[in-house]
C-alpha positions in Angstrom: -1.9 -5.8 1.8 -2.2 -2.7 3.4 0.2 -4.0 6.2 2.8 -4.6 3.2 2.9 -1.3 2.2 5.2 0.0 5.6 7.0 1.4 2.9 6.2 3.0 -0.4 6.2 0.5 -3.3 4.8 0.1 -6.7 2.3 -2.1 -7.7 5.1 -4.9 -9.3 6.9 -4.3 -6.0 3.9 -5.7 -4.1 3.1 -8.7 -6.5 6.5 -10.0 -6.5 6.6 -9.6 -2.7 3.2 -11.3 -2.3 3.1 -13.8 -5.2 0.2 -12.8 -6.6 -0.4 -11.3 -9.8 0.2 -7.7 -10.9 -3.3 -7.2 -12.3 -5.0 -8.8 -8.6 -3.0 -6.5 -6.6 -3.6 -3.2 -9.0 -7.3 -4.0 -8.2 -7.2 -4.7 -4.5 -4.8 -1.2 -4.6 -8.1 1.0 -6.2 -10.3 -0.3 -3.5 -8.0 0.7 -0.7 -7.6 3.9 -2.3 -11.0 4.3 -2.9 -11.6 3.5 1.0 -9.0 6.6 1.8 -6.8 3.8 3.0 -4.0 4.4 0.7 -2.2 7.2 -1.5 -0.6 7.3 -4.7 2.4 9.3 -6.2 4.4 9.2 -9.4 7.9 8.6 -8.5 9.9 8.8 -12.1 8.0 6.1 -14.3 6.7 4.5 -11.3 3.3 5.0 -9.1 4.6 4.3 -5.9 1.6 3.7 -3.1 2.0 4.3 0.6 -0.5 4.3 3.6 -2.9 7.7 4.1 -2.7 8.3 7.8 -6.3 6.3 8.0 -4.2 3.2 6.9 -1.5 3.9 8.6 -3.6 4.1 11.8 -5.3 0.7 10.7 -1.9 -1.3 11.2 -0.4 0.6 14.0 -1.4 -1.4 17.1 -1.5 0.9 20.1 1.2 0.4 22.3 3.8 -0.3 19.6 6.4 1.6 18.6 5.4 4.0 15.2 6.0 1.7 11.7 
């Protein structure tokens, strides 16, 4: 799920992308946020999730161009 957040997305968007339920995505997002790997921001009526600097560091492969 962390890798799927290359671009900010809502829990509904992620659920559709990953083919899982929105509640499953929400549970994972909460855990990733508590671990400091995600940040969230309200955008209109949606809450968008995006990787924190720590989350970005975990999915970036050294030597590859940035995402």
